[in-house]
N, C-alpha and C positions, 0 to 999 in steps of 0.2 A: 626624570625617573618616575614611572607611573606606579602608584600603590594600588594593587587589585584587591578590591574588597569582596567579601562573602555577604550574601544577603539572608539573613536569619530572623525569623520571627518579626518581620516587618521593619527591620532596620540594617543599615550598612556596617559591616564589621571589618575594621582595618586589618592588614596583615600583621602578625606577630613578630617577636624578636627573632625567631627561627625561620623567617620567611626565606624562600628560595629566589636567586637571581634568575631572570628570564633575559636571554640574548636575542637580539635582531638576527634573523637567518641572513640578512644581507650583508651586514658588517661585522657581526661577532660581537657588537657592543651590548652592555646590559642596559636594557629599556625599561625593566620593571622588576618589581618584587612581588611576591604571592604566598599565601599559605602561612602557617604558623599561628593563626588566631585561634582562640579558645572557642570552641563552639559546643554548646550542650546538644548532643544529637538526639537524646530522649525528648528534649523540650522542642526541637526542631520538628521532629515527627508528630509530637502531640499537638503542635500549632497547626500543622498542615490538616491533621484529622479533625481537630475541633473546630477549625474556621474555614480553611480552604475547602475541605471535602463537602460540608453541609451546604456552603454557598454554591458550589458547582452542582451538586444534586437537586438543589432547589429549581435550577434552570432546567428546562427540557432540552432535547437533542437539538432542536432548531435555535433555540436561544444561544446554546453553546457554539453552534456552527456560525451564528451571526457575530458572535464574539470573537471567534477564529478570523473571520473575514476582517473585521475591525482591526484587530492586532496586526495581521498581514499587511494591510494597507498602510497602517501607521509606520511599520518597519520599512515599507518601501519608500515612504516619504523621507526617511532618514538614513537610507542605506549607504549613502557617501561617507558617513562617519565609519561605518563598519568596513567599507572598501579601503579607507585611509589606514585603518589599524591593521588590516589583514596583509598589507604589503610586508610588514615586518615578519610575518610568517614564512616568506618566501613566495607567496601567492602572487600571480600576475593578474593583470585585469581580467584576462578571460577566465582565470580561475576563480575569480569573484563571482563569475555568472553562475559557476557550479554551486559554490558554498552559500554566498548570501542570496542571490536571485532564486537559486534552487530551493533554498528553504522557505523563503516566502512563497514561492509558486506552490510548494508542497502544502502549505498551510491553507492556501486558497482552495487547492483541490479537495482537502478535507472538509472546508467550509461548505463546498458546493455538494459533495457526497453526503454530508450530514443532512443537509436540506433536502435532497433528491431521494435518498435511499434509506433514511431513518425516519421514525415517526415523529410527529409533532407531540411528543410526550416524554415519558420517563422510562418506559419499558420497551425493550427491543425483542421482537418476536423471532425466535429462530425456527423456522419452519412453519408448518400449519398445525391444527389440531390433531390428536390422535384420537381415535375411537376405542376406548377401553371398555365399552359395555354394549351389550347386545342392542339395547334400545336407544343408545346415544345419550343417556342421562348421566354418564360418568365418562369424562374425557380428560386428556392430559395436553399440555401446551409447554414446549420449552421456551423459556424466556432468559434474557439476559439484562442484569442490573449491575451499576458500577460497584466495584470493591470499595470498602469503607476504610481503606488505609491510605497509604501514599505511594506514589510510583518513584523510585529511586533510579535516576538515569545516569550512569556512568559512561561518559563519551571520550571518544578519542581525539587526538590532537590536530588530525588533518583537516576536518570539517568542523570547526568550531561553531559555525551557525547553523548550517543544514543538519548536522549531526544532533543538534539540540532540537530544532524546530520539528524535524520529521519525527521525533518522538513526543514532543509536546502536543502536537496536533491531535493524535488519536487518544492521548491520555485525557486532554481536557474534553475532547468530544465524548469520550465515555463518562466523564463526570468524576475524575479523580485529580487530586492535587499532585504536584510533582517537586522532588527535590532533585536538583541538577548538580553533578559534579563533573566539570570539564577537566581535560588534561592540563596539566600546569603549564606546558610550554606555550600553548596558545589560550590561555584561560582569559587573557585581557580582552580578546575579541568577544569571547562568550560573555564575559561581565558587561561589556558594553550594550550588548544586545538585550541583556536582562535588565539594564538600567533603562533602555528604551521602552521596553515592555511596562516596567512599573511606572514610568514616568506617564505612559499613556493613559493611565487610570482605567483601562478596559477591562481589567481582569480582577476578579475577587481577592481580597485580602487573603493570604495564606495559600493561594492557587499555586505559587512559584517561589522557590527558595533556591539559594546558589551556594554551593560549598566550594571554596577555592582551597585547594590542598588536600589533604587525606580525610577519609571519611570517618577516621576514628572508631568509636564502638557502635555506629549507627546500626550495623548489621544486627547486633546483639538485642535491639529493640523492636525488630521487625517481626510481624506475625503473618499468619496465612491471609490477611486481608491485604497485605502490601504486595508490591511487584518490584522486582529488579530487573534492569536491563543493562547490558553491557556490550560495548564496542571497543576491541581492542585485540591484543595479542592472545593465542591460544593459551600460553603459559599463564598470563594473568586471569584469564576467563577460567581456567581449571581451579586456581586458587580461590577465586571468588565463589564459584558454584559450589564448592565443597565446604564453605563455611558452616560450621556446626548449627549455628542458630538458623541459617536457611534450610539446612537438612531437617533440623528437629521440627521446625514450624511449617514445613512444606511451602515455603515461600516460592512463588512462581519466579523463575529466572530464565531470561531470554538472552542469548549471546549471539552476537555477530562478530565473528573472528577473522583473522587472516586466513587467506587461501592461496593456493597456487593455481589461479585461474588460467585457462588455456583459450587459445584462438586456433581453429582449424581451416586450413584452406582446402577446398573440396577437390576430389580426384577429377572433377569435370573441367577444372579451371586450366586455361592455357595463357602464356604471357600476354596474348593479344586481347584477352578477354576483359571486359570491364570489372569483372570481379577481382582480377589481379591487382589492379591499381587501387580498388577499394580495400583490399586486404592490407596493403601497405600503408595507406592512410589510416586505418583503423589501429593497426600495430603502433605506428609511430605516435599517433594522438595518446593512446593508453599508456605508452612508455614515458611521456613528456609532461601531461597534464599534472599539474600539482607535484612535478618532479617525481612521478611515479609513485607518489605516497598516497595511494587509493587502495582500498581493501579490494576493489574489483579490477585492478590493473591486470594487464596481460603479463604473466610471468613465464609462460612456455608458449613457444609459437611453432606450431605442428603443420609441416608442409608434406606434399608428396615428394618421395625420394628424388624423382626426376627434376624437380623444381627448386631443390634447395639452394643451389648455386645462383640461379637468376633472383631468387627471393632475397638471398643475403646480400648480393650486389645491389639491389633496389633499396634495401633497409639501410644499409650502410651509408649510401648515398644520401638518403634522406635524413638520417640521424646527424651526419656530419654537417648538415645545413642548418641545424637547429641553433639558434642564438641563445645561449646560456648567459644569464647575468642578473644584475639588480632587478627585482620585479617591478619597481617603480617606472623604469625605463619602457618606452612604448615599443621600441623595437625588440624587447626581450620576448622570446617564446617560451623559455623553461626557466624558473626561478631556482632558488636554493631549497636545499632540504631545511627542515624546520630548525635544526640545531646542530651544533658541532658533534654532540653525542650521536644523534641520529646518523650523521655521515659517517662516523666510525663504525656503526652498526652495520650500515649497508656495505661499507668496505670490507668488513670481516665476512659478512655473508657472501660478498661477490669472490672473495678469496677462496672460500670454501667451494662455491659452484666452479671455480677454475681448475679445481682438481680433477673435474670430470668433463669439463667444457673448454674449448679455446675462445679466449676473447677476440673477437674480430672488429670491435668498434668501441671507441672510448678511451681516450688518453688521460688516465687518472692524474699522472704526474703533473700535468699541465695545470691543475688546480690545487696542487699541494700547499703553495704559498699565498693562494689568493685569500684575502679576508672574506669571511662568511663561510656558509656551509654548501659550496657548490660542488657539483660532480656532473661529469658529462654523461650522456645517455651511454649505456653500456650494453652491448649485444654479445652474447657468447653463443657458440654452435657446439652441439653435442651429437657426434656421429653414431654413438653406441647407446641409445636411450634404453635399450632393454636391460642392460646389465648396470646402468647408472642408478645411484640411489639418492644422491644429494640433490640433484636437479628436480626430483620429485618430493623432496621433504624440506629443503631449506629455502625460505622466502627473504630475498633481499628487498626491504620494503622502500625502494627508490626507484631510479630509472634503470632498472636492470631487467632484461628478459633473455630467454635461452631459445635458440632456434633448434628445432628437432625434426628429423625425417620420420615419416610413416610409410607403411606398406599399403594398407587397405583400410576400409572403414572399421573393420573389426580392431586391427591394430591401433588406429588412432584412438578409438574408445577405450581399449586397454590403457593406453598411456594416459589418456585424461583421467581415467578413474585412479590411477596411481597417486594422484594427489590427495586421495583419502577424504574427498569432500570439499566442493568448491562453490563459491557464491554464485559464479557465473562462467559459461563457456560460450564463445561465439563460433560460428560455422558460417564461412563464406562460400556459398555453393548456389548454383542455379539448377542442381539435381535433387528433385524432390525424394527419389528413392534413398540417395546418400543421406539427406537430412532425416528421413524416417529411421534408417539404420543407426546412425548416431544416437537418435532420440531413445530408441528402444534399448540400446546398449548403454548409455551414459547418464540418462535423465535421473536415475536413481541416485547418483553421486552429485548432483548439481541442483542449486535453488533456482537456476534461471539458464534457459538455454536461448541464445539470440542468434537468429539466422538473418542474414542480409545477402542481398544480390542486386542486380541491375533493375529489378521491378520496385525494390522497396527502399533503395539507397537514398532518394531524394528526401524521404520522410522519416527514415530509421533515426533514432536518438543516440546510438552508439553503444558498443560493447559495455563500457563502463558506467552507464547512467542508470542508477536504480530510480524508477518511476513510482510514484505514489499509488498509482493503479494496481501495480503487479508487487508479488512478494518479494522481498529482499532478505535473503538469509541462506543458508545451505546446511546440508547434513555434515556429520563427521567433524573433520577439522575446522570447518567453516562455523562450528558452533551449535548446530542442530536446532537453531531457533529461526523465527521469522519476524520481520519487521514489514511495514507498509502492506500493500495488498489490498488497498481500499478498506472497506469496513472490517475486513478481517483483523486488521491492525487494532481497531477499536475494541474488538472482542477480547483481545489479550488483557484489557483492563476491566473486565466485566466477569461476572460470575454466571455460568449457565445453570439455571435451576429448572427442574421439572415441576410444574404446577398441575395438580390433578383436582377435580371436583365437578360439580354439575355445571351444565352450560351457563347458567345464570351466574354462578359464582366466578367461573372463567371470564365471563363478559365484564363483570365488574373489575376483576383484577387487571385484565389487559387492555380494557378500553376499546375492544373491538367486538363486534356481534360474532357470536359463536352459533352455529346451527344448532337448533333445539332450544335456545334461550327463548324466554318469553318475549314477545313482541307487543308493541303498542299501535293499534290500528284505529283508534277512536279519534285521531286528530284529523285536520283537514289535509287534503292532498299534499303530500311532501313537496312536490315542485311548485307549490305556492308559498313555501315557507323559506326564510333566509337561512344562512348557513348557522348562524348562532341559534335559530328557532329549532333547528333540527336536533335530534338525540339519537345516539346509537341505539338501535333496536326499533325506530319508528318504521312501520310497515304499511304498505299499500297491498291489499289483495284485489285484483282487478276481476270483472266479470269474465265469462268465457267467451270465446270466439271459435266458431267452426271453421275447419280447414277442408275445403272442398277439392275435388279433382280439377275443377275449372281453375281454382287458385293456384294449383301446382303447375298446370300447363300454361297458364298465363305468365307465371314467374319465370318458367323455363324458357319460354320463346322471348321474353322481354329482356332477359339477361344473357341469354345464349347458353345457359347451363343445362344442356339436355342430356345430362348423365344417364344411363339407361335405367338406373334405380328409381328415377322419377317419371320415365316416359314408357318403359316396357315392362307390363306386368309379370309376363312369363320369365324374362331374363332376371327381373328383380327378385321373383320367388326362388329362383335357383340359387340366389346369394344367401349365404348362411345367416347373414346379419339382418335380412329383411322379409317380412311376410308377403310382400308384393309391392307394388309402387308406393313410395313413401314421399313425404314433403321434404323440401330442401331444408337443411339446416339453417341456411341464411333466410330462407322464408319465414322459419319460426321466430328468428331474431327480429325480423321486420315487423312481424305481427305483434311480437312482444312489446316493442317500442310503441306501436300503435295503441296498444291497450293501457300503458302505463304513462305515456307523455302527457303533460298538460299544454294545450296549444297556445295559450295567451303568453304575452310577455310577462316575465316574473324574474324571480331571483337566480334561476338557472341560466347562466350565460352561454355555456358551451359544453357539448360532449366532447371530451378529449381522448376518448378510447375505451377499450375493454381489455380485461386481463382473464386468464384462466379459464378460457372457454372450453366446455365439454358438452358433447351430444351424448347422451345416456340411454335413450330408447327411441325406436322410430315413431313417426306419427303418420298414420295412414289416412287417406281420404275418408271424410266423414268423422274423424275424430274432432274433438275440441280441446283447446288450450286455455290455461289462464296462468296469471303471473303472481308471485310474491316479490315485491321490490322492498328491499330493507337496507335501512342506512347502516353501513357495515363499519365505516370509519371516517373520521374527519380530519383534514391536515390544513392549518392556515398557510397560506403561500405569499400573499402580499398583504399591504395595508386595506386592500379593497375587496379582495376575494380570497376563498378558500376551496380546496379540493374536497368533494364529497365521494366516497367509494361506496357504491350501492352493491349489494348483493342480489342478483336477478336469479330467481328459480323458476323455470317453466314446468307445469305440470299439465297432464292431460285429464281427460274427464273422469278417469279411474283413479286420480290423484296419484299417479306414478310420475315421477320426476323425469323429464325427457331431456332436459338441458339445464346448464347453470353457467354464469360468467359474472365477473365484477365489471360495473359500468363506473366509469369515471367522468364527473362533472364538475365545472368550475360554477361556484355560487357566490352571489354578493352576501356580505355580511349583514 
């Protein structure tokens, strides 16, 4: 018997006298007790806010990203422990790859994105500066900084590891501490994961706490600086989001709820096409992985009317070949539902679906006397989807799906949308026009549209796989929230603020050069100084260089770029953008580099690219140009070198800016 502990204010708290029994999904035997402990929710929040929050905010984005990577790698080393515990949830070895390995991989993705896409500092810039005054001496900049409360994560039972880590990763990267409340039926796996994280010693004190059991009066102590996320049923989501304290204090609330996700076979597909077999494979996988206990599982299978019989035959054959049994057995392809209670919920929902649809696969009676929470894959068929209601409203959160015929793309989209908001819909088609029609008609009702066919099938990750790079969530019934989506998820835990002031003030606040701010031109050539010696605002103003007609013609013939604007004065003058023959834009970039590059070996190791290139005014033969080269930002990359972002502004002899771009170099410390 395992006693599942909470982790509050730096100590483990044993379950109380009113703890709940937890059963093994495979045998039905009681394997753990959890909950019932007295936890002071106000103190837990205070501990997170006073200890975890300041410690995380002291770290920059890149420091937090390195922390995420270290935690993920530590969990990877100890994942066998999580595998072993997860078997009792009904999860098979393949299911572990989604939950345990998927959660670890998500943390690694956020660690990478934090280093590559966020600054090496404490303020995230949302967009560029806005000119608010005529002369440029009053500007604005949107910034994002971490909220100074706690993120409360209320997670579902089906993914006790991934569901926790996919929320912790962006939370910690943003700089917020977290209080995690897992579903009780699988909380022993979440507790083991939290123990590993705490034992690693890699996170600050107060960055993570765990509530096993109910949240008590926690919501009463939350403020507008806190965040609540929820994964679970629509009914529970409604109860939580309407809590008076959350409404009164405008506490941000993000929900990812159940949804009646659909998969559509395109009108272009015939039984001999590779898309036909792909469709069968996708549907069978989504019905049986985690015994169908996935918020992204396929609940409605929509196929052209002419193909419903062959599709049904193929699905029934494939589903009957699925081996259902103890998840620890290697030959098992689908394990048990998480508990006896969940099995009864699925049977009840399936009975309702059966009033509108015929069950064509799944002998439920064969599992009535089997120990554990086993059910077979159940396939229903509804030939009258237009008049049906229950199949578009009731979700059996298990290995249950309904086969539905449709007439055309408009009809398919209409049936999809009757689910009133879904996390994902998949469309198996090789017809781009059909894909576009579905997108225009149904995208507004879905958080993700997954298209797959013969071209992408070898690389596609599957209908039901939320990836950290893409948003996970959906409108309406699906909760109306978003998770993941790369850095978008990090911003859920940060406050967007509009900062206004002079260029000098903005530069000091955001740590990045702002056009119009004072510059320092008195120091030696910037290419002769190390990364550490450079300061934001350091500027080199080059001497001028004339641009001759011979330069233009030489460049044109050498590169092969003989575009008429550079070679034909009459044709160029007829162009509304040019006064006559003009210099190539890339000639100007080359001349600019020649003006500011220091030729001798030094701390500049490599030019790694340029961003945001703009040509703003033409340069004619006889004009001269000069360059302002300014240190715009600095980012540490490794122990040996860092990235310098330079703002390059090219002017002509009349001091009219003709081009600008950001140059990136790698510099030694």
